[in-house]
N, C-alpha and C positions, 0 to 999 in steps of 0.2 A: 313685788319682789319676793315677799315671804311665801306666796303661793308657788312661785317657781322653785324655790328652795325645797319646799315640802314635796312638790311633784318629783323633783330630782331625787330626793331621799327615797320616795316610794319606788321609783324606777331602779335605783341602786339596790334596795332591799330585795326586789323581785329578781334582779340579775344574780344576786348572791345566793338566794334560795335555789334558783335554777342551777347555778354552778354546783352547789353542795349536793343537790339531788342527782344530777347527772354524774358527777364524780363518784358519789357513793354507789350508784348503780354500776358504773364501770368497775370499781374496785370489788364489788360483790361478784360480778361475772368473773373477774380474774381469780378471786378466791376459789370459786367453784371449779374453775378450770385447773388451777394448781392442785387442788385437792383430788380431782379426778386423775390427773397425770402423775401425781407424786403422793400417793396415799400414805406413804411412810412419814411424811412431814406432819408435825403436830405443833400446835400453838405458835410459839415465837418463831420457829424455823419456817413455818407456813406463812406467817405474816411477813417475814423478811422476803420470802420468795415472791409473794404478791407485790410488795412494794418495789422490789428489784425489777419486776416485769413492768410495772407502771413507770418507773424512772427510765427504763431503757438505757440508752447511752448517756443520758443527762446525769452525770455523776458529780454534781456539786456537793452532794451529801450521800452517804451510803444508806442502803436499806436498813442495815443494823443500827445506824445512828437514828433513823426515823423511829424505829421500834423502841429503842432505848429512851428517846426523848418523849415518846408517847407514854411510856411507862412512868417516867419521872413526872410528867404533867398530870396524869390521870390515875395512876395505880398506887401512889404512895400517900395520898392525902384524901380524906381525913384518916383513913386506915389503909395499911398495906394489903394488896390483893394482886392476883395475877393480871397482867395486861390482857385486855380483850381486843378482838379484831375491831370492834366499834371504836375503841380508844385510838387505835392506829389510824383508822380511816379519818377520824375527826382531826387528829394532829396533821396527817398528811395533806388533807385538802385545805385546811386553814393555811398551812405553810405555803402550799402551791399558790393559793389565791393571793396571799400577801406578797409573794415574790413577783407576781404578774404586773403589778403597778408600782412604779417608783414612789408615788406620793401616798400610798395607802398607809394609814396608821392604825387601822382597825376595821371592824365590820359593823353593819347595822343588824346583821342576822346572827342568831345563835346557831352556829354550824352544828353544835352538838345535838340540838333538837332536830335539825334537818337530817343529820346522819342517822339518828335513832329511828326515824321513820322508815329507813331503808335497810339498815344493818341490824339483824337480830342480836339481842343481848347475849345469847348463849354461844355465839361464835367466838 
């Protein structure tokens, strides 16, 4: 029984890493598309446009709320700094993932680490 639980945990962690990787890649493609189409957008406005495109008509939360929550989660502690695209992606995909399953209470994967492999820090 213990072996089955361990195997299931490995399977879940692999699925989470795959989800984080694919979602990060999709958001990065959206980022470059928005940047190409609307070069006047910078930082926060650009991030909101990317998230709005990702959300589409699924407006249970606004893109501005996602960016604000990412800022509150990642850019205020331990010291204040500007929110980065990597922060927004991390927050967005974690929230998406958690909303997909009614019984999810957490993850086995560090989504931040998975996001950092795809999203450059300087964006």
